[in-house]
Structures are given as C-alpha cells and as structure tokens.
C-alpha positions as CSV (number, residue, x, y, z in Angstrom):
1,M,26.4,6.4,-61.0
2,V,26.0,9.5,-58.9
3,R,29.4,10.9,-60.1
4,R,28.6,10.2,-63.7
5,C,25.2,11.9,-63.5
6,R,26.8,14.8,-61.6
7,D,29.4,15.4,-64.3
8,R,26.7,15.5,-67.0
9,M,24.5,18.0,-65.2
10,A,24.9,21.6,-66.5
11,P,24.8,24.0,-63.5
12,E,22.3,26.3,-65.2
13,T,19.8,23.4,-65.5
14,V,19.4,23.4,-61.7
15,G,19.7,27.1,-61.1
16,V,23.4,27.1,-60.1
17,P,25.3,30.1,-61.5
18,A,28.2,28.9,-63.6
19,G,30.6,31.7,-62.8
20,R,33.5,32.9,-64.9
21,R,36.3,30.9,-63.2
22,R,34.5,27.6,-63.2
23,R,36.6,24.5,-64.3
24,A,34.1,21.8,-63.5
25,T,31.9,20.9,-66.5
26,G,29.1,19.5,-64.4
27,L,28.0,20.1,-60.8
28,R,30.5,20.3,-58.0
29,R,30.1,18.0,-55.1
30,E,29.2,20.8,-52.7
31,E,26.6,22.1,-55.2
32,L,24.9,18.7,-55.5
33,A,25.1,18.1,-51.8
34,G,23.4,21.5,-51.2
35,L,20.7,20.7,-53.7
36,A,20.1,17.2,-52.1
37,G,20.3,18.5,-48.5
38,I,23.2,16.3,-47.5
39,S,26.8,17.1,-46.5
40,P,29.6,17.2,-49.1
41,D,31.6,14.8,-47.0
42,Y,28.8,12.2,-47.1
43,L,28.4,12.7,-50.9
44,T,32.1,12.1,-51.3
45,R,31.9,8.9,-49.4
46,L,28.9,7.8,-51.4
47,E,30.7,8.4,-54.7
48,Q,33.8,6.6,-53.5
49,G,31.8,3.6,-52.3
50,R,32.7,4.2,-48.6
51,A,29.0,4.8,-47.6
52,T,27.1,1.8,-48.8
53,A,23.7,2.1,-47.1
54,P,22.1,5.5,-47.9
55,S,18.5,6.0,-46.7
56,A,15.6,6.1,-49.1
57,Q,15.2,9.8,-48.3
58,V,18.8,10.5,-49.4
59,V,18.4,8.4,-52.6
60,E,15.2,10.3,-53.4
61,A,16.9,13.7,-52.7
62,L,19.8,12.8,-55.0
63,A,17.5,11.6,-57.8
64,Q,15.6,14.8,-57.6
65,A,18.7,17.0,-57.5
66,L,20.1,15.1,-60.5
67,R,16.9,15.3,-62.5
68,L,16.9,11.6,-63.0
69,S,14.3,9.9,-65.3
70,D,12.0,7.3,-63.7
71,P,14.2,4.4,-64.9
72,E,17.4,6.1,-63.7
73,R,15.7,6.8,-60.3
74,D,14.6,3.1,-60.0
75,L,18.2,2.0,-60.8
76,L,19.7,4.4,-58.2
77,F,17.3,2.9,-55.6
78,R,18.4,-0.6,-56.6
79,L,22.1,0.3,-56.5
80,A,21.6,1.7,-53.0
81,G,19.9,-1.5,-51.8
82,Q,16.5,0.2,-51.5
83,T,13.1,-0.3,-53.1
84,A,11.6,2.8,-54.7
85,P,8.7,4.1,-52.5
86,G,5.3,2.5,-53.2
87,P,1.8,4.0,-53.1
88,G,1.5,3.7,-49.3
89,V,4.3,6.1,-48.7
90,V,4.1,9.9,-48.6
91,P,5.4,10.9,-52.1
92,T,8.4,13.2,-52.4
93,R,9.0,12.8,-56.1
94,V,8.8,15.9,-58.3
95,T,7.8,14.6,-61.7
96,P,9.5,16.0,-64.8
97,S,6.3,17.9,-65.8
98,V,6.1,19.6,-62.4
99,Q,9.9,20.3,-62.6
100,R,9.3,22.0,-66.0
101,L,6.7,24.2,-64.3
102,L,9.2,25.1,-61.5
103,D,11.8,25.9,-64.1
104,R,9.5,28.5,-65.6
105,L,9.5,30.1,-62.1
106,A,13.3,30.2,-61.8
107,C,13.3,33.9,-61.0
108,T,10.5,33.7,-58.4
109,P,10.7,32.4,-54.8
110,V,9.3,28.9,-54.8
111,A,9.4,26.1,-52.3
112,V,7.9,22.6,-52.6
113,Y,6.8,20.6,-49.6
114,D,5.5,17.0,-49.3
115,A,2.3,16.1,-47.5
116,C,4.2,16.0,-44.2
117,W,5.3,19.6,-44.7
118,T,8.9,18.5,-45.2
119,L,10.8,20.7,-47.7
120,V,11.5,18.8,-50.9
121,L,13.2,21.6,-52.7
122,A,13.6,25.4,-52.7
123,N,15.0,27.5,-55.5
124,A,17.7,30.1,-55.2
125,P,15.3,33.1,-55.0
126,Y,13.4,31.4,-52.2
127,D,16.7,30.9,-50.2
128,A,17.5,34.6,-50.9
129,L,14.2,35.7,-49.5
130,M,13.6,33.3,-46.6
131,G,17.2,32.2,-45.7
132,D,19.5,29.4,-47.0
133,T,17.8,26.0,-46.8
134,S,20.7,24.0,-48.1
135,A,22.2,23.2,-44.7
136,W,18.9,21.9,-43.2
137,R,19.1,18.3,-42.3
138,G,16.5,15.7,-41.3
139,I,13.7,17.2,-39.2
140,E,15.1,20.7,-39.7
141,R,13.4,20.6,-43.1
142,N,10.0,20.1,-41.7
143,A,7.8,23.3,-41.5
144,I,5.9,22.1,-38.5
145,W,9.1,21.5,-36.5
146,R,10.4,24.9,-37.6
147,N,7.2,26.7,-36.4
148,L,6.6,24.8,-33.2
149,V,10.1,23.7,-32.1
150,G,12.8,25.3,-34.2
151,P,13.9,28.8,-35.0
152,G,10.7,29.8,-36.9
153,T,10.7,31.5,-40.3
154,R,11.0,35.0,-41.6
155,V,7.2,35.3,-42.0
156,V,5.9,37.9,-39.6
157,H,2.8,36.8,-37.7
158,T,0.9,38.2,-34.8
159,A,0.5,35.8,-31.9
160,G,-3.0,34.9,-33.1
161,E,-1.9,34.4,-36.7
162,Q,0.9,32.2,-35.6
163,A,-1.4,30.0,-33.4
164,D,-3.8,29.6,-36.4
165,H,-0.9,28.8,-38.7
166,E,0.3,26.1,-36.4
167,A,-3.1,24.6,-36.0
168,R,-3.6,24.5,-39.8
169,L,-0.2,22.7,-40.2
170,V,-1.0,20.1,-37.6
171,A,-4.5,19.6,-38.9
172,D,-3.2,19.0,-42.4
173,L,-0.6,16.5,-41.1
174,R,-3.4,14.6,-39.4
175,L,-5.2,14.3,-42.7
176,T,-1.9,13.1,-44.2
177,A,-1.6,10.4,-41.5
178,S,-5.1,9.2,-42.4
179,R,-4.1,8.8,-46.1
180,Y,-0.8,7.0,-45.4
181,P,-1.4,4.9,-42.3
182,A,1.4,2.4,-43.2
183,D,4.1,5.1,-43.7
184,R,6.7,4.4,-40.9
185,A,8.6,7.6,-41.5
186,L,5.5,9.6,-41.1
187,R,4.7,7.8,-37.8
188,Q,8.2,8.5,-36.6
189,L,7.9,12.2,-37.5
190,I,4.6,12.4,-35.5
191,G,6.2,10.7,-32.5
192,E,9.3,13.0,-32.6
193,L,7.1,16.2,-32.9
194,A,4.9,15.1,-30.0
195,G,8.0,14.4,-27.9
196,M,9.6,17.7,-28.7
197,S,6.6,20.0,-28.6
198,P,3.8,20.1,-26.0
199,R,2.0,22.5,-28.4
200,F,2.1,19.9,-31.1
201,A,0.8,17.2,-28.8
202,E,-2.0,19.4,-27.7
203,L,-3.1,20.2,-31.2
204,W,-2.7,16.6,-32.4
205,D,-5.0,15.3,-29.6
206,S,-7.5,18.2,-29.8
207,D,-11.0,17.6,-31.0
208,A,-11.4,21.2,-31.9
209,P,-12.0,21.9,-35.7
210,A,-9.0,23.2,-37.6
211,P,-9.1,27.0,-38.3
212,L,-10.5,27.9,-41.7
213,P,-8.0,28.4,-44.5
214,D,-6.2,31.7,-44.3
215,P,-8.4,34.2,-46.2
216,S,-5.4,36.5,-46.9
217,R,-2.8,35.7,-49.5
218,H,-0.6,38.4,-48.2
219,K,2.5,37.5,-46.2
220,V,4.9,39.9,-44.5
221,I,8.5,38.8,-44.7
222,G,11.1,40.3,-42.4
223,H,14.2,40.3,-44.5
224,P,17.4,41.1,-42.6
225,A,18.9,43.3,-45.4
226,V,16.0,45.0,-47.0
227,G,13.4,45.1,-44.2
228,R,9.8,44.1,-44.3
229,I,8.3,43.0,-47.6
230,T,4.6,42.4,-48.1
231,L,4.1,39.7,-50.8
232,D,1.4,37.6,-52.3
233,C,1.7,34.0,-51.2
234,D,-0.1,31.4,-53.3
235,P,-0.1,27.8,-52.2
236,L,-0.6,25.4,-55.1
237,I,-1.5,21.7,-54.6
238,V,-0.3,19.0,-57.0
239,A,-3.1,16.6,-56.2
240,L,-1.7,13.5,-58.0
241,D,1.7,13.8,-56.3
242,D,0.4,15.2,-53.0
243,L,2.8,18.1,-53.1
244,R,2.4,21.7,-51.8
245,I,4.1,24.4,-53.9
246,T,4.4,27.9,-52.3
247,V,5.0,30.8,-54.6
248,Y,5.9,34.4,-53.5
249,T,5.3,37.3,-55.8
250,A,4.8,41.1,-55.6
251,E,2.7,43.4,-57.8
252,P,5.0,44.9,-60.5
253,G,6.0,48.6,-60.0
254,T,5.5,48.6,-56.2
255,E,8.0,49.2,-53.5
256,D,7.5,45.6,-52.3
257,A,8.5,44.4,-55.8
258,E,11.7,46.5,-55.6
259,R,12.5,45.2,-52.2
260,L,11.9,41.6,-53.4
261,A,14.2,42.1,-56.4
262,L,16.9,43.5,-54.1
263,A,16.6,40.7,-51.6
264,I,16.9,38.1,-54.5
265,A,19.9,40.0,-56.0
266,L,21.7,40.2,-52.6
267,G,21.0,36.6,-51.8
268,T,22.0,35.3,-55.2
269,Q,25.3,37.3,-55.1
270,T,26.1,35.9,-51.7
271,L,25.5,32.4,-53.0
272,V,27.8,33.0,-56.0
273,E,30.6,34.3,-53.7
274,Q,30.3,31.4,-51.3
275,T,30.2,28.8,-54.0
276,H,32.9,30.2,-56.3
277,G,35.1,32.2,-54.1
278,D,37.9,29.6,-54.2
279,G,37.7,29.2,-58.0
280,R,38.1,25.4,-57.7
281,G,36.1,22.6,-59.2
282,A,35.3,19.2,-57.7
C-alpha cells in the first residue's frame, strides 16, 4: 500500500521540487522517508515486507506524509497490525482542513508540534531557516529535549529568556500529561526527559507558577549563512486537534525580509541539489 500511495503522490503536492531530470512520477523513497522522519533503508524494508511491525508513530508519520484520507489511514494502521490512536492518546494527526491551511503557507516557514512538543511536520522554508529536520529521529524531534538536552535551536535567547522558555515548555507538557493520563508514550517521554535532564526534573517537580506567556512575538534567528534575522513568531493552536503551529514572518520591504528570503532560497537550493544530484528515481 505504501509503495502504491508513494507512486501516486505528485512531488509538488508535498513541497518537494520536481527538478528537470526527474524520472520518478511520484515520490522517491528518500523523499517520503524524509517527510516521514524515518530512514530510507527502513522504508525500503517496509515496502518489501521485510519490516512487519512498524510502530504506531511510524504509521502515523507515513499516513501524514502520504496525505492519506481517514479511511486509508485506518487501513494502513490495520495492515501494520496497529489500532488507530484513540481519544486518550496525544493526537498527531494533521487533518485535511489543517493541511490545506498549511499548503497556503508553503512559502513561509511553518512547523507543527503535537501537545508533547514533538515535531509533527516542518515545511521546506522552515528547514531552510532553522536547519534540516528530516534526519531527526525519535526524541530528537522533541522541542523540550532539544532545548534542555540536545543541541538547542537557532533561536537566539539571553540566559533569562532561555530559562523562561524552558519553564514554559515543561509547564505546557505538565498540562498535556493531565489531559492524557493514559498515554503510555507520553509517560515514557516524561521519564526519559527526567532521566536525561536534571533541569527538566527540577522544573517538572517545581511548585513555582509557570512564567507568563512571552509578551514578545519577535524571535532572533542566528542563520549560519545570512546572519541574524529578527522575525515575527506567531504560535497558533488548533484546539480540536491539540496541535501547535509556529509561523515565522517578516515585515515586507525590511532588511529582515530580504535576509529571510535569502535564507529560504539558499536552503531550498541546497535541498534540491542533495535530492536530485544523482538524477535517479526510486
């Protein structure tokens, strides 16, 4: 089923540049793997029936990357020997209506996180601005891990701003845990973060109130090629699906807008060269 759906998916539909030397009519394996956040080798084994027990997270990621309808998504879960996530599990599903909204923002850096602050998807302009997310696996996709344990992000914070940002993330995760007490994957994430980060454990156990929401919409991004860019960062909440959408924009005609456009152009060109440099399909 995955191979058939991959073959029918036009690259432009999911923001993948087709290129002039493309022979594949649909998505290449490495393109779908990047969109789903899994390795091309694992996707090959799935398509060939040599990997027969994909996790629910992998199935959901493939369903999202392939833009499957709800009946197709349910079928993919059944074929994988899984049950589609129920109401007691943190949602990661991007509905068709939300996806249409994201498609309208195809030229704007956008990232979507679930209620655990795990990255569900990021578009090509976001990767160009913030760094390629396609190779992130497992807990690497979690924003709390990246800020408290991992390499951090390109957002430039003072020490105080970073501390407040971490406290807000952990406080929001605590609220998520109260809404989904039966979600085993969420409990596992909390345990892993507590074991990896004394800072997380301190914040998680703290009785102190969470910092107020950040009053500033401005974020400074330290881009390695174009320098610092000051952008408007608007977090949008999809209440019914418990998703967080982060959108980065710049005021037209400003130097920051020019730098953002350059960062997106450079990053997109790099992606095209990496993806189509060999001129082969899959």
